[in-house]
C-alpha positions in Angstrom: 15.8 -23.4 -30.4 16.7 -23.4 -34.1 16.1 -26.4 -36.4 19.1 -28.7 -36.2 20.5 -27.3 -33.0 19.9 -28.1 -29.3 21.3 -26.4 -26.2 20.6 -25.8 -22.6 19.1 -28.3 -20.1 20.7 -31.7 -20.6 22.6 -30.6 -23.7 26.3 -29.7 -23.3 29.4 -29.3 -25.3 30.6 -26.9 -28.1 28.9 -28.8 -31.0 25.2 -28.3 -30.6 24.3 -28.6 -34.3 22.7 -32.0 -35.1 22.1 -34.0 -38.3 18.4 -34.9 -38.8 18.6 -38.4 -37.3 20.7 -37.1 -34.3 17.9 -34.6 -33.6 15.5 -37.5 -33.2 17.9 -39.5 -31.1 18.7 -36.5 -28.8 15.1 -35.6 -28.4 14.3 -39.2 -27.4 17.2 -39.3 -25.0 16.2 -35.9 -23.5 12.8 -37.3 -22.5 14.3 -40.2 -20.6 14.5 -39.6 -16.9 17.7 -41.5 -16.4 19.6 -39.3 -18.8 21.6 -36.5 -17.1 23.6 -35.1 -20.0 23.7 -35.2 -23.8 26.9 -34.3 -25.6 26.7 -34.1 -29.4 30.0 -34.6 -31.3 31.4 -33.5 -34.7 29.5 -34.0 -37.9 31.1 -35.9 -40.8 29.4 -35.3 -44.1 30.1 -36.3 -47.7 30.3 -40.0 -46.9 29.4 -42.6 -49.4 25.7 -43.1 -49.7 24.3 -46.0 -47.7 21.1 -46.6 -49.7 19.3 -44.1 -47.5 19.6 -46.3 -44.4 19.3 -44.5 -41.1 20.9 -46.4 -38.2 22.1 -45.9 -34.6 24.9 -48.0 -33.0 24.9 -48.3 -29.2 28.2 -48.8 -27.3 28.5 -48.7 -23.5 31.5 -46.5 -22.8 31.3 -46.7 -19.1 28.7 -47.6 -16.5 27.2 -44.1 -16.9 27.8 -43.3 -20.6 26.2 -44.6 -23.8 28.1 -43.8 -27.0 25.7 -43.5 -30.0 27.0 -43.6 -33.5 24.4 -42.0 -35.7 24.4 -42.5 -39.5 21.9 -40.7 -41.6 22.5 -41.0 -45.4 25.7 -39.3 -46.2 26.3 -37.9 -42.7 27.6 -39.3 -39.4 27.5 -37.9 -35.9 28.6 -39.2 -32.6 26.5 -38.5 -29.5 27.4 -39.3 -25.9 24.5 -39.8 -23.5 25.3 -39.8 -19.8 22.9 -41.6 -17.5 22.3 -42.5 -13.9 21.2 -46.1 -14.7 22.4 -47.4 -18.1 20.1 -50.4 -18.6 16.7 -48.7 -18.5 18.0 -45.7 -20.4 19.5 -47.8 -23.2 16.4 -50.0 -23.4 14.0 -47.0 -23.6 16.1 -45.1 -26.2 16.4 -48.3 -28.3 12.7 -49.1 -28.1 11.6 -45.6 -29.1 14.0 -45.7 -32.1 12.8 -49.1 -33.1 9.2 -47.8 -32.9 10.2 -45.2 -35.5 11.6 -47.9 -37.8 15.2 -46.8 -37.3 17.8 -49.6 -37.5 19.7 -50.1 -34.2 22.7 -52.2 -33.3 24.5 -52.9 -30.1 28.3 -53.4 -29.9 30.8 -54.0 -27.2 33.4 -51.4 -26.3 
C-alpha cells in the first residue's frame, strides 16, 4: 500500500488517494469492528488556509452510513463510512480522533 492511498479490504470506490488527515481517519475507521466499508471521495485542494486546523465533521447520512468531512489545512476530502451499528462506530472513531487532538464536530443531516 503506497503512502496516501488505501485499497482492498473495507476500502471501496474509485478514489483511493487520501489527504494526510483522511489517512488517519480511514485507518482508525478500518480498525473498528462495526465498519463494513470505507469510501473515500474527491479531494479539493487549494482552499484558503485555516490556520493549520485539522478537523473532522460527522454527519449521519443513514442508519448505516457516517459522512465524514475531513479538512486538513488547504485540503478537504469527504469520506463515507458504512457500519452495522452506527452509535458505537461513531463513538469509537470520534474518541480515537479526539485522543489525537483532532477537532471533531457533529452535525445533523
